[in-house]
Biopython code that builds the backbone (N, CA, C, O; Angstrom):
import numpy as np
from Bio.PDB.StructureBuilder import StructureBuilder

atoms = [
    (1, "UNK", "N", (-20.957, -13.497, -14.057)),
    (1, "UNK", "CA", (-19.711, -13.356, -13.453)),
    (1, "UNK", "C", (-19.742, -11.693, -13.203)),
    (1, "UNK", "O", (-20.086, -10.788, -13.963)),
    (2, "UNK", "N", (-19.199, -11.667, -11.709)),
    (2, "UNK", "CA", (-19.179, -10.410, -11.211)),
    (2, "UNK", "C", (-18.174, -9.199, -11.917)),
    (2, "UNK", "O", (-17.081, -9.395, -12.448)),
    (3, "UNK", "N", (-18.980, -7.724, -11.734)),
    (3, "UNK", "CA", (-18.021, -6.949, -12.234)),
    (3, "UNK", "C", (-17.028, -6.332, -11.124)),
    (3, "UNK", "O", (-17.332, -6.232, -9.935)),
    (4, "UNK", "N", (-15.602, -5.869, -11.769)),
    (4, "UNK", "CA", (-14.873, -5.101, -10.872)),
    (4, "UNK", "C", (-15.362, -4.045, -10.403)),
    (4, "UNK", "O", (-16.204, -3.533, -11.141)),
    (5, "UNK", "N", (-15.173, -3.554, -9.522)),
    (5, "UNK", "CA", (-15.244, -1.878, -9.105)),
    (5, "UNK", "C", (-14.378, -1.179, -9.631)),
    (5, "UNK", "O", (-13.186, -1.445, -9.477)),
    (6, "UNK", "N", (-14.695, -0.391, -10.184)),
    (6, "UNK", "CA", (-13.586, 0.551, -10.315)),
    (6, "UNK", "C", (-13.716, 2.029, -10.099)),
    (6, "UNK", "O", (-12.849, 2.878, -10.305)),
    (7, "UNK", "N", (-14.828, 2.186, -9.692)),
    (7, "UNK", "CA", (-15.235, 3.803, -9.359)),
    (7, "UNK", "C", (-14.254, 4.104, -7.892)),
    (7, "UNK", "O", (-14.106, 3.197, -7.073)),
    (8, "UNK", "N", (-13.622, 5.477, -7.687)),
    (8, "UNK", "CA", (-13.294, 5.953, -6.922)),
    (8, "UNK", "C", (-13.907, 6.034, -5.648)),
    (8, "UNK", "O", (-15.102, 6.323, -5.712)),
    (9, "UNK", "N", (-13.399, 5.846, -4.383)),
    (9, "UNK", "CA", (-14.542, 6.193, -3.336)),
    (9, "UNK", "C", (-15.042, 7.582, -3.131)),
    (9, "UNK", "O", (-14.343, 8.519, -3.515)),
    (10, "UNK", "N", (-16.159, 7.787, -2.577)),
    (10, "UNK", "CA", (-16.458, 9.201, -2.348)),
    (10, "UNK", "C", (-16.159, 9.911, -1.286)),
    (10, "UNK", "O", (-16.561, 11.069, -1.166)),
    (11, "UNK", "N", (-15.288, 9.206, -0.231)),
    (11, "UNK", "CA", (-14.821, 9.649, 0.716)),
    (11, "UNK", "C", (-13.650, 10.540, 0.322)),
    (11, "UNK", "O", (-12.706, 10.071, -0.313)),
    (12, "UNK", "N", (-13.706, 12.015, 0.745)),
    (12, "UNK", "CA", (-12.177, 12.581, 0.285)),
    (12, "UNK", "C", (-11.143, 13.003, 1.270)),
    (12, "UNK", "O", (-9.983, 13.378, 1.101)),
    (13, "UNK", "N", (-12.034, 12.809, 2.597)),
    (13, "UNK", "CA", (-10.985, 13.009, 3.656)),
    (13, "UNK", "C", (-11.524, 12.854, 4.935)),
    (13, "UNK", "O", (-12.480, 13.577, 5.218)),
    (14, "UNK", "N", (-11.112, 12.064, 5.766)),
    (14, "UNK", "CA", (-11.554, 12.527, 7.359)),
    (14, "UNK", "C", (-10.584, 12.796, 8.031)),
    (14, "UNK", "O", (-9.488, 12.237, 8.064)),
    (15, "UNK", "N", (-11.166, 14.128, 8.886)),
    (15, "UNK", "CA", (-10.111, 14.668, 10.018)),
    (15, "UNK", "C", (-10.348, 14.191, 11.147)),
    (15, "UNK", "O", (-11.416, 13.588, 11.260)),
    (16, "UNK", "N", (-9.408, 14.302, 12.403)),
    (16, "UNK", "CA", (-9.492, 13.865, 13.548)),
    (16, "UNK", "C", (-9.506, 15.278, 14.076)),
    (16, "UNK", "O", (-9.300, 16.316, 13.448)),
    (17, "UNK", "N", (-9.793, 15.113, 15.379)),
    (17, "UNK", "CA", (-9.305, 16.488, 16.309)),
    (17, "UNK", "C", (-8.216, 16.992, 16.376)),
    (17, "UNK", "O", (-8.191, 18.188, 16.665)),
    (18, "UNK", "N", (-7.258, 16.463, 16.197)),
    (18, "UNK", "CA", (-5.864, 16.620, 16.025)),
    (18, "UNK", "C", (-5.264, 17.315, 14.552)),
    (18, "UNK", "O", (-4.137, 17.779, 14.383)),
    (19, "UNK", "N", (-6.277, 17.240, 13.647)),
    (19, "UNK", "CA", (-5.889, 17.651, 12.415)),
    (19, "UNK", "C", (-6.812, 18.944, 12.060)),
    (19, "UNK", "O", (-7.861, 19.359, 12.555)),
    (20, "UNK", "N", (-5.996, 19.403, 11.010)),
    (20, "UNK", "CA", (-7.046, 20.881, 10.670)),
    (20, "UNK", "C", (-8.252, 20.560, 9.790)),
    (20, "UNK", "O", (-8.251, 19.923, 8.737)),
    (21, "UNK", "N", (-8.880, 20.904, 10.179)),
    (21, "UNK", "CA", (-10.336, 20.740, 9.201)),
    (21, "UNK", "C", (-10.217, 21.276, 7.614)),
    (21, "UNK", "O", (-9.548, 22.281, 7.375)),
    (22, "UNK", "N", (-10.773, 20.686, 6.750)),
    (22, "UNK", "CA", (-10.556, 20.757, 5.507)),
    (22, "UNK", "C", (-11.499, 21.861, 4.818)),
    (22, "UNK", "O", (-11.516, 22.076, 3.606)),
    (23, "UNK", "N", (-12.255, 22.507, 5.745)),
    (23, "UNK", "CA", (-13.285, 23.436, 5.504)),
    (23, "UNK", "C", (-12.711, 24.667, 5.173)),
    (23, "UNK", "O", (-11.652, 25.028, 5.687)),
    (24, "UNK", "N", (-13.453, 25.486, 4.183)),
    (24, "UNK", "CA", (-12.758, 26.695, 3.803)),
    (24, "UNK", "C", (-12.707, 28.017, 5.204)),
    (24, "UNK", "O", (-13.385, 28.016, 6.231)),
    (25, "UNK", "N", (-11.910, 28.800, 4.868)),
    (25, "UNK", "CA", (-11.150, 29.517, 5.903)),
    (25, "UNK", "C", (-12.792, 30.253, 6.572)),
    (25, "UNK", "O", (-13.041, 30.208, 7.776)),
    (26, "UNK", "N", (-13.559, 30.755, 5.762)),
    (26, "UNK", "CA", (-15.074, 31.259, 6.226)),
    (26, "UNK", "C", (-15.760, 30.388, 6.666)),
    (26, "UNK", "O", (-16.903, 30.793, 6.880)),
    (27, "UNK", "N", (-15.606, 29.387, 6.902)),
    (27, "UNK", "CA", (-16.644, 28.481, 7.424)),
    (27, "UNK", "C", (-17.114, 28.711, 8.596)),
    (27, "UNK", "O", (-16.745, 29.781, 9.082)),
    (28, "UNK", "N", (-18.068, 27.832, 9.461)),
    (28, "UNK", "CA", (-18.515, 27.978, 10.777)),
    (28, "UNK", "C", (-17.775, 26.937, 11.475)),
    (28, "UNK", "O", (-17.678, 27.025, 12.699)),
    (29, "UNK", "N", (-17.198, 25.887, 10.809)),
    (29, "UNK", "CA", (-16.717, 24.753, 11.235)),
    (29, "UNK", "C", (-15.331, 25.160, 12.515)),
    (29, "UNK", "O", (-14.450, 25.905, 12.086)),
    (30, "UNK", "N", (-15.217, 24.743, 13.777)),
    (30, "UNK", "CA", (-13.947, 25.073, 14.289)),
    (30, "UNK", "C", (-13.120, 24.308, 13.761)),
    (30, "UNK", "O", (-13.492, 23.188, 13.410)),
    (31, "UNK", "N", (-11.570, 24.795, 13.545)),
    (31, "UNK", "CA", (-10.435, 23.998, 13.039)),
    (31, "UNK", "C", (-10.419, 22.416, 13.983)),
    (31, "UNK", "O", (-10.280, 21.367, 13.353)),
    (32, "UNK", "N", (-10.517, 22.403, 14.961)),
    (32, "UNK", "CA", (-10.303, 21.186, 15.778)),
    (32, "UNK", "C", (-11.634, 20.355, 15.669)),
    (32, "UNK", "O", (-11.599, 19.377, 16.415)),
    (33, "UNK", "N", (-12.621, 20.453, 15.056)),
    (33, "UNK", "CA", (-13.676, 19.869, 15.174)),
    (33, "UNK", "C", (-13.382, 18.594, 13.936)),
    (33, "UNK", "O", (-12.916, 18.805, 12.816)),
    (34, "UNK", "N", (-13.757, 17.385, 14.443)),
    (34, "UNK", "CA", (-13.242, 16.364, 13.266)),
    (34, "UNK", "C", (-14.185, 16.215, 12.218)),
    (34, "UNK", "O", (-15.321, 15.964, 12.618)),
    (35, "UNK", "N", (-14.020, 16.309, 10.854)),
    (35, "UNK", "CA", (-15.040, 16.274, 10.155)),
    (35, "UNK", "C", (-14.637, 15.419, 8.851)),
    (35, "UNK", "O", (-13.557, 14.921, 8.534)),
    (36, "UNK", "N", (-15.958, 15.427, 8.174)),
    (36, "UNK", "CA", (-15.604, 14.241, 6.876)),
    (36, "UNK", "C", (-15.899, 15.043, 5.621)),
    (36, "UNK", "O", (-16.768, 15.914, 5.576)),
    (37, "UNK", "N", (-15.162, 14.711, 4.658)),
    (37, "UNK", "CA", (-15.542, 15.612, 3.349)),
    (37, "UNK", "C", (-16.004, 14.527, 2.124)),
    (37, "UNK", "O", (-15.293, 13.587, 1.769)),
    (38, "UNK", "N", (-17.119, 14.791, 1.644)),
    (38, "UNK", "CA", (-17.685, 13.729, 0.552)),
    (38, "UNK", "C", (-18.310, 14.511, -0.432)),
    (38, "UNK", "O", (-19.383, 15.073, -0.212)),
    (39, "UNK", "N", (-17.602, 14.601, -1.706)),
    (39, "UNK", "CA", (-18.329, 14.943, -2.813)),
    (39, "UNK", "C", (-18.492, 16.469, -2.699)),
    (39, "UNK", "O", (-19.489, 17.157, -2.918)),
    (40, "UNK", "N", (-17.207, 16.837, -2.285)),
    (40, "UNK", "CA", (-17.059, 18.206, -1.807)),
    (40, "UNK", "C", (-17.914, 18.757, -0.969)),
    (40, "UNK", "O", (-18.518, 19.760, -1.347)),
    (41, "UNK", "N", (-18.095, 18.344, 0.044)),
    (41, "UNK", "CA", (-18.968, 18.796, 1.053)),
    (41, "UNK", "C", (-18.817, 18.354, 2.512)),
    (41, "UNK", "O", (-19.537, 17.439, 2.915)),
    (42, "UNK", "N", (-17.930, 18.938, 3.338)),
    (42, "UNK", "CA", (-17.953, 18.952, 4.160)),
    (42, "UNK", "C", (-18.760, 18.843, 5.593)),
    (42, "UNK", "O", (-19.599, 19.741, 5.677)),
    (43, "UNK", "N", (-18.726, 18.022, 6.678)),
    (43, "UNK", "CA", (-19.734, 17.524, 7.803)),
    (43, "UNK", "C", (-19.080, 17.250, 8.996)),
    (43, "UNK", "O", (-18.476, 16.182, 9.100)),
    (44, "UNK", "N", (-19.098, 17.845, 9.682)),
    (44, "UNK", "CA", (-18.853, 17.839, 11.036)),
    (44, "UNK", "C", (-19.402, 16.293, 11.634)),
    (44, "UNK", "O", (-20.545, 15.849, 11.517)),
    (45, "UNK", "N", (-18.306, 15.670, 12.262)),
    (45, "UNK", "CA", (-18.657, 14.036, 12.143)),
    (45, "UNK", "C", (-19.562, 14.106, 13.711)),
    (45, "UNK", "O", (-20.439, 13.268, 13.921)),
    (46, "UNK", "N", (-19.309, 14.949, 14.518)),
    (46, "UNK", "CA", (-20.107, 14.790, 16.263)),
    (46, "UNK", "C", (-21.536, 14.963, 15.487)),
    (46, "UNK", "O", (-22.335, 14.037, 15.628)),
    (47, "UNK", "N", (-21.899, 16.016, 14.724)),
    (47, "UNK", "CA", (-23.112, 16.142, 14.422)),
    (47, "UNK", "C", (-23.751, 14.844, 13.898)),
    (47, "UNK", "O", (-24.804, 14.632, 14.500)),
    (48, "UNK", "N", (-23.522, 14.091, 13.160)),
    (48, "UNK", "CA", (-23.858, 12.971, 12.445)),
    (48, "UNK", "C", (-24.539, 11.840, 13.304)),
    (48, "UNK", "O", (-24.178, 11.584, 14.452)),
    (49, "UNK", "N", (-25.515, 11.213, 12.672)),
    (49, "UNK", "CA", (-26.117, 9.909, 13.704)),
    (49, "UNK", "C", (-25.123, 9.186, 13.846)),
    (49, "UNK", "O", (-24.089, 9.170, 13.178)),
    (50, "UNK", "N", (-25.566, 8.264, 15.160)),
    (50, "UNK", "CA", (-24.403, 7.457, 15.639)),
    (50, "UNK", "C", (-24.438, 6.528, 14.473)),
    (50, "UNK", "O", (-23.240, 6.302, 14.300)),
    (51, "UNK", "N", (-25.088, 5.860, 13.578)),
    (51, "UNK", "CA", (-24.791, 4.773, 12.733)),
    (51, "UNK", "C", (-23.824, 5.400, 11.389)),
    (51, "UNK", "O", (-23.081, 4.631, 10.778)),
    (52, "UNK", "N", (-23.889, 6.339, 11.149)),
    (52, "UNK", "CA", (-23.149, 6.923, 10.135)),
    (52, "UNK", "C", (-21.771, 7.331, 11.330)),
    (52, "UNK", "O", (-20.756, 7.247, 10.639)),
    (53, "UNK", "N", (-21.491, 7.593, 12.303)),
    (53, "UNK", "CA", (-20.384, 7.635, 12.859)),
    (53, "UNK", "C", (-19.695, 6.662, 13.032)),
    (53, "UNK", "O", (-18.478, 6.834, 12.964)),
    (54, "UNK", "N", (-20.182, 5.397, 13.296)),
    (54, "UNK", "CA", (-20.117, 4.003, 13.258)),
    (54, "UNK", "C", (-19.307, 3.642, 12.242)),
    (54, "UNK", "O", (-18.159, 3.246, 12.447)),
    (55, "UNK", "N", (-20.028, 3.785, 10.608)),
    (55, "UNK", "CA", (-19.449, 3.466, 9.531)),
    (55, "UNK", "C", (-18.229, 4.102, 9.341)),
    (55, "UNK", "O", (-17.343, 3.421, 8.823)),
    (56, "UNK", "N", (-17.913, 5.563, 9.722)),
    (56, "UNK", "CA", (-16.717, 6.043, 9.341)),
    (56, "UNK", "C", (-15.798, 5.679, 10.247)),
    (56, "UNK", "O", (-14.761, 5.342, 9.676)),
    (57, "UNK", "N", (-15.733, 5.604, 11.402)),
    (57, "UNK", "CA", (-15.170, 4.739, 12.193)),
    (57, "UNK", "C", (-14.610, 3.515, 11.948)),
    (57, "UNK", "O", (-13.655, 3.101, 12.606)),
    (58, "UNK", "N", (-15.321, 2.657, 10.709)),
    (58, "UNK", "CA", (-14.645, 1.656, 10.312)),
    (58, "UNK", "C", (-14.097, 1.848, 9.155)),
    (58, "UNK", "O", (-13.110, 1.184, 8.840)),
    (59, "UNK", "N", (-14.738, 2.971, 8.146)),
    (59, "UNK", "CA", (-13.844, 3.408, 7.071)),
    (59, "UNK", "C", (-12.625, 3.617, 7.534)),
    (59, "UNK", "O", (-11.664, 2.994, 7.084)),
    (60, "UNK", "N", (-12.508, 4.593, 8.567)),
    (60, "UNK", "CA", (-11.168, 5.155, 9.006)),
    (60, "UNK", "C", (-10.234, 3.705, 9.232)),
    (60, "UNK", "O", (-9.237, 3.543, 8.528)),
    (61, "UNK", "N", (-10.557, 2.854, 10.077)),
    (61, "UNK", "CA", (-9.722, 1.658, 10.499)),
    (61, "UNK", "C", (-9.375, 1.218, 9.007)),
    (61, "UNK", "O", (-8.185, 1.318, 8.710)),
    (62, "UNK", "N", (-10.247, 0.742, 8.021)),
    (62, "UNK", "CA", (-9.929, -0.079, 7.404)),
    (62, "UNK", "C", (-8.949, 0.772, 6.135)),
    (62, "UNK", "O", (-8.049, 0.164, 5.555)),
    (63, "UNK", "N", (-9.168, 1.768, 5.920)),
    (63, "UNK", "CA", (-8.540, 2.710, 5.326)),
    (63, "UNK", "C", (-6.882, 2.825, 5.761)),
    (63, "UNK", "O", (-6.010, 3.210, 4.982)),
    (64, "UNK", "N", (-6.675, 2.456, 7.005)),
    (64, "UNK", "CA", (-5.235, 2.666, 7.763)),
    (64, "UNK", "C", (-4.754, 1.281, 7.280)),
    (64, "UNK", "O", (-3.666, 1.087, 6.738)),
    (65, "UNK", "N", (-5.939, 0.087, 7.606)),
    (65, "UNK", "CA", (-5.125, -1.239, 7.302)),
    (65, "UNK", "C", (-5.021, -1.361, 5.871)),
    (65, "UNK", "O", (-4.324, -2.275, 5.431)),
    (66, "UNK", "N", (-5.515, -0.703, 5.204)),
    (66, "UNK", "CA", (-5.199, -0.561, 3.221)),
    (66, "UNK", "C", (-4.046, -0.196, 3.216)),
    (66, "UNK", "O", (-3.279, -0.766, 2.441)),
    (67, "UNK", "N", (-3.467, 1.048, 4.220)),
    (67, "UNK", "CA", (-2.291, 1.478, 3.835)),
    (67, "UNK", "C", (-1.022, 0.675, 4.302)),
    (67, "UNK", "O", (0.116, 0.798, 3.850)),
    (68, "UNK", "N", (-1.424, -0.129, 5.246)),
    (68, "UNK", "CA", (-0.300, -0.724, 6.216)),
    (68, "UNK", "C", (-0.187, -1.935, 5.003)),
    (68, "UNK", "O", (0.939, -2.293, 4.658)),
    (69, "UNK", "N", (-1.278, -2.486, 4.437)),
    (69, "UNK", "CA", (-1.160, -3.607, 3.426)),
    (69, "UNK", "C", (-0.527, -3.424, 2.247)),
    (69, "UNK", "O", (0.078, -4.353, 1.714)),
    (70, "UNK", "N", (-0.598, -2.203, 1.709)),
    (70, "UNK", "CA", (-0.030, -1.497, 0.648)),
    (70, "UNK", "C", (1.563, -1.312, 0.820)),
    (70, "UNK", "O", (2.353, -1.432, -0.117)),
    (71, "UNK", "N", (1.979, -0.956, 2.342)),
    (71, "UNK", "CA", (3.243, -0.853, 2.606)),
    (71, "UNK", "C", (3.887, -2.142, 2.524)),
    (71, "UNK", "O", (4.977, -2.319, 1.979)),
    (72, "UNK", "N", (3.055, -3.216, 3.186)),
    (72, "UNK", "CA", (3.879, -4.475, 3.306)),
    (72, "UNK", "C", (3.971, -5.110, 1.975)),
    (72, "UNK", "O", (4.954, -5.754, 1.608)),
    (73, "UNK", "N", (2.757, -4.876, 1.163)),
    (73, "UNK", "CA", (2.877, -5.405, -0.334)),
    (73, "UNK", "C", (4.588, -4.642, -1.154)),
    (73, "UNK", "O", (5.268, -5.399, -1.847)),
    (74, "UNK", "N", (4.903, -3.627, -1.000)),
    (74, "UNK", "CA", (5.737, -2.723, -1.354)),
    (74, "UNK", "C", (7.031, -3.332, -0.780)),
    (74, "UNK", "O", (7.994, -3.574, -1.507)),
    (75, "UNK", "N", (7.027, -3.529, 0.297)),
    (75, "UNK", "CA", (8.087, -4.083, 1.108)),
    (75, "UNK", "C", (8.658, -5.661, 0.477)),
    (75, "UNK", "O", (9.821, -5.976, 0.226)),
    (76, "UNK", "N", (7.287, -6.570, 0.315)),
    (76, "UNK", "CA", (7.746, -7.919, -0.009)),
    (76, "UNK", "C", (8.087, -7.799, -1.730)),
    (76, "UNK", "O", (8.981, -8.556, -2.107)),
    (77, "UNK", "N", (7.566, -7.075, -2.600)),
    (77, "UNK", "CA", (7.933, -6.914, -4.166)),
    (77, "UNK", "C", (9.300, -6.444, -3.998)),
    (77, "UNK", "O", (10.062, -6.525, -4.961)),
    (78, "UNK", "N", (9.719, -5.941, -2.848)),
    (78, "UNK", "CA", (11.438, -5.199, -3.140)),
    (78, "UNK", "C", (12.388, -6.260, -2.455)),
    (78, "UNK", "O", (13.546, -6.373, -2.856)),
    (79, "UNK", "N", (11.894, -7.049, -1.405)),
    (79, "UNK", "CA", (12.553, -7.844, -1.118)),
    (79, "UNK", "C", (12.788, -9.367, -2.022)),
    (79, "UNK", "O", (13.791, -10.077, -1.950)),
    (80, "UNK", "N", (11.584, -9.613, -2.854)),
    (80, "UNK", "CA", (11.455, -10.499, -3.773)),
    (80, "UNK", "C", (12.433, -10.417, -4.873)),
    (80, "UNK", "O", (13.136, -11.327, -5.311)),
    (81, "UNK", "N", (12.347, -8.758, -5.383)),
    (81, "UNK", "CA", (13.399, -8.746, -6.293)),
    (81, "UNK", "C", (14.901, -8.602, -6.029)),
    (81, "UNK", "O", (15.709, -8.736, -6.947)),
    (82, "UNK", "N", (15.250, -8.346, -4.849)),
    (82, "UNK", "CA", (16.484, -8.874, -4.406)),
    (82, "UNK", "C", (16.882, -9.942, -4.047)),
    (82, "UNK", "O", (18.060, -10.134, -3.743)),
    (83, "UNK", "N", (15.906, -10.906, -4.013)),
    (83, "UNK", "CA", (16.088, -12.325, -3.882)),
    (83, "UNK", "C", (16.520, -12.806, -5.177)),
    (83, "UNK", "O", (17.485, -13.540, -5.393)),
    (84, "UNK", "N", (15.660, -12.290, -6.066)),
    (84, "UNK", "CA", (15.386, -12.622, -7.536)),
    (84, "UNK", "C", (16.886, -12.658, -7.799)),
    (84, "UNK", "O", (17.539, -13.700, -7.843)),
    (85, "UNK", "N", (17.437, -11.281, -7.990)),
    (85, "UNK", "CA", (18.886, -10.740, -8.367)),
    (85, "UNK", "C", (19.828, -11.742, -7.989)),
    (85, "UNK", "O", (20.647, -12.207, -8.781)),
    (86, "UNK", "N", (19.710, -12.148, -6.567)),
    (86, "UNK", "CA", (20.853, -13.240, -6.044)),
    (86, "UNK", "C", (20.651, -14.301, -6.462)),
    (86, "UNK", "O", (21.696, -14.951, -6.504)),
    (87, "UNK", "N", (19.505, -15.016, -6.928)),
    (87, "UNK", "CA", (19.011, -16.240, -7.216)),
    (87, "UNK", "C", (19.853, -16.552, -9.073)),
    (87, "UNK", "O", (20.330, -17.522, -9.662)),
    (88, "UNK", "N", (19.638, -15.155, -9.362)),
    (88, "UNK", "CA", (20.260, -15.367, -10.941)),
    (88, "UNK", "C", (21.597, -15.199, -10.985)),
    (88, "UNK", "O", (22.226, -15.884, -11.792)),
    (89, "UNK", "N", (22.416, -14.097, -9.985)),
    (89, "UNK", "CA", (23.906, -14.386, -9.867)),
    (89, "UNK", "C", (24.419, -15.866, -9.101)),
    (89, "UNK", "O", (25.570, -16.224, -9.353)),
    (90, "UNK", "N", (23.600, -16.707, -8.191)),
    (90, "UNK", "CA", (23.622, -17.998, -7.903)),
    (90, "UNK", "C", (24.132, -18.772, -9.108)),
    (90, "UNK", "O", (25.271, -19.174, -9.345)),
    (91, "UNK", "N", (22.785, -18.905, -9.952)),
    (91, "UNK", "CA", (22.753, -19.894, -11.146)),
    (91, "UNK", "C", (23.822, -19.373, -12.088)),
    (91, "UNK", "O", (24.437, -20.318, -12.582)),
    (92, "UNK", "N", (24.257, -18.177, -12.509)),
    (92, "UNK", "CA", (25.153, -17.967, -13.156)),
    (92, "UNK", "C", (26.408, -18.550, -12.636)),
    (92, "UNK", "O", (27.008, -19.297, -13.409)),
    (93, "UNK", "N", (26.911, -18.344, -11.468)),
    (93, "UNK", "CA", (28.037, -18.741, -10.904)),
    (93, "UNK", "C", (27.750, -20.505, -10.612)),
    (93, "UNK", "O", (28.830, -21.064, -10.424)),
    (94, "UNK", "N", (26.933, -21.164, -10.560)),
    (94, "UNK", "CA", (26.990, -22.409, -10.681)),
    (94, "UNK", "C", (27.040, -23.041, -12.160)),
    (94, "UNK", "O", (27.745, -24.015, -12.425)),
    (95, "UNK", "N", (26.306, -22.458, -12.999)),
    (95, "UNK", "CA", (26.681, -22.363, -14.742)),
    (95, "UNK", "C", (28.320, -22.317, -14.926)),
    (95, "UNK", "O", (29.024, -23.024, -15.647)),
    (96, "UNK", "N", (28.733, -21.130, -13.935)),
    (96, "UNK", "CA", (30.449, -20.938, -14.612)),
    (96, "UNK", "C", (31.215, -22.174, -14.110)),
    (96, "UNK", "O", (32.148, -22.591, -14.797)),
    (97, "UNK", "N", (30.899, -22.771, -12.996)),
    (97, "UNK", "CA", (31.580, -23.567, -12.002)),
    (97, "UNK", "C", (31.341, -25.207, -12.788)),
    (97, "UNK", "O", (32.238, -26.024, -12.995)),
    (98, "UNK", "N", (30.101, -25.341, -13.073)),
    (98, "UNK", "CA", (29.967, -26.544, -14.133)),
    (98, "UNK", "C", (30.666, -26.494, -15.249)),
    (98, "UNK", "O", (31.285, -27.484, -15.637)),
    (99, "UNK", "N", (30.666, -25.377, -15.897)),
    (99, "UNK", "CA", (31.417, -25.292, -17.383)),
    (99, "UNK", "C", (33.032, -25.390, -16.985)),
    (99, "UNK", "O", (33.698, -26.161, -17.676)),
    (100, "UNK", "N", (33.493, -24.895, -16.260)),
    (100, "UNK", "CA", (35.334, -25.046, -15.477)),
    (100, "UNK", "C", (35.242, -26.288, -15.504)),
    (100, "UNK", "O", (36.105, -26.788, -16.225)),
    (101, "UNK", "N", (34.229, -27.369, -14.790)),
    (101, "UNK", "CA", (34.769, -28.681, -14.285)),
    (101, "UNK", "C", (34.604, -29.639, -15.282)),
    (101, "UNK", "O", (35.156, -30.726, -15.110)),
    (102, "UNK", "N", (33.784, -29.398, -16.547)),
    (102, "UNK", "CA", (33.739, -30.027, -17.511)),
    (102, "UNK", "C", (34.664, -30.048, -18.549)),
    (102, "UNK", "O", (35.085, -30.945, -19.279)),
    (103, "UNK", "N", (34.970, -28.387, -18.413)),
    (103, "UNK", "CA", (36.345, -28.178, -19.495)),
    (103, "UNK", "C", (37.283, -28.999, -18.982)),
    (103, "UNK", "O", (38.083, -29.557, -19.734)),
    (104, "UNK", "N", (37.308, -29.170, -17.716)),
    (104, "UNK", "CA", (38.895, -29.462, -16.634)),
    (104, "UNK", "C", (38.790, -31.333, -17.181)),
    (104, "UNK", "O", (39.699, -32.000, -17.675)),
    (105, "UNK", "N", (37.697, -31.667, -16.939)),
    (105, "UNK", "CA", (37.463, -33.020, -17.204)),
    (105, "UNK", "C", (37.456, -33.349, -18.434)),
    (105, "UNK", "O", (37.671, -34.561, -18.477)),
    (106, "UNK", "N", (37.290, -32.815, -19.741)),
    (106, "UNK", "CA", (37.625, -32.693, -20.793)),
    (106, "UNK", "C", (39.084, -32.839, -21.142)),
    (106, "UNK", "O", (39.532, -33.864, -21.654)),
    (107, "UNK", "N", (39.778, -31.826, -20.860)),
    (107, "UNK", "CA", (41.370, -31.750, -20.886)),
    (107, "UNK", "C", (42.078, -33.194, -20.498)),
    (107, "UNK", "O", (42.890, -33.765, -21.226)),
    (108, "UNK", "N", (41.645, -33.648, -19.292)),
    (108, "UNK", "CA", (41.983, -34.361, -18.732)),
    (108, "UNK", "C", (41.982, -35.770, -19.326)),
    (108, "UNK", "O", (42.943, -36.537, -19.376)),
    (109, "UNK", "N", (40.938, -35.945, -19.698)),
    (109, "UNK", "CA", (40.695, -37.034, -20.565)),
    (109, "UNK", "C", (41.240, -37.079, -22.196)),
    (109, "UNK", "O", (41.261, -38.061, -22.937)),
    (110, "UNK", "N", (41.624, -35.835, -22.459)),
    (110, "UNK", "CA", (42.243, -35.749, -24.240)),
    (110, "UNK", "C", (43.848, -36.331, -23.630)),
    (110, "UNK", "O", (44.672, -36.909, -24.338)),
    (111, "UNK", "N", (43.994, -36.061, -22.390)),
    (111, "UNK", "CA", (45.686, -35.907, -22.119)),
    (111, "UNK", "C", (46.072, -37.588, -22.072)),
    (111, "UNK", "O", (47.234, -37.949, -21.890)),
]
sb = StructureBuilder()
sb.init_structure("model")
sb.init_model(0)
sb.init_chain("A")
sb.init_seg("    ")
for serial, (resi, resn, name, xyz) in enumerate(atoms, 1):
    if name == "N":
        sb.init_residue(resn, " ", resi, " ")
    sb.init_atom(name, np.array(xyz, "f"), 0.0, 1.0, " ", f" {name:<3s}", serial, name[0])
structure = sb.get_structure()
């Protein structure tokens, strides 16, 4: 049986040109340069080999898709909880109306 991966990802941050770089203030990396931080080390993405840049791009896409999927799950869970409460109320009303009908029928038969 395959073991479930529980280790957290080592990629700590990927910044774009529009974001402020996560490097220390005394760093030589310009603030508008895209960077990636892995294991507390910051790398300039444009200085990396093309293969790594492509993997970083895929990682960013998947991280965004994961965030969207998590929001969708949260939305569906909230909707499901709301519908569950509505169903519970519907069944309470149904039980109350059946009880009333049975009671009314019983009173009619006893008269």
